[in-house]
Phi, psi and omega in degrees: 000138179286143173269139180235131176234127180245140170251142185238135174284180181302330181290345179091356179273139181294139177247340184214137172230116175263126179237140174266115182231124180060032179080003180243143175273123182243132178265129175241156174276182183296344179257005176090011177271148177297139172278330181229114182299337179288347178282349184293148169210161178300322179300316180293319178301317180295319178296315179295324178298314178299318178298329182271358176107001176269115181293319181219143171269120180265176184305323180296320175300312182296326178298317178294312181300313180298317179299314181297318180293317179297317180298314179299318180296325182278325188243354178073015177204164178288153178292145171290159184306321182294322178291322178298312180301313180293319183290328182267332182077030178229160176285158177299324179296321178295316180294315178305318183290342180287332190238126169303128184094359177070207183287311186293298187275351179253284185298313183297320180293315180293333178282353176081020181273151179296162177302132179302331179296328181284345184265358182281000000 
């Protein structure tokens, strides 16, 4: 079982969740996004997928996840929807449908990218 530690600001809403996964402590923000994209691993992605209701990540999921991680590594930000669509060769509706939570709360989270709110 994962250990969870939350720190709370004065408003009472969680800002940080530290979880021990695979023997490593991983920091997530209050919405479940990675604070540090370098903490990501395929094992963690699979665990988060199961938590979100995906029993298995198939090759199409991994293609999206790999594209998002590669784009982030090259440009320091997540791909815009148009780049994602062009890079994967699927419509946005198809990509949205692959992940519970769609692109933002599903694919981006499983790819280990930071919260889009933190990137503004």
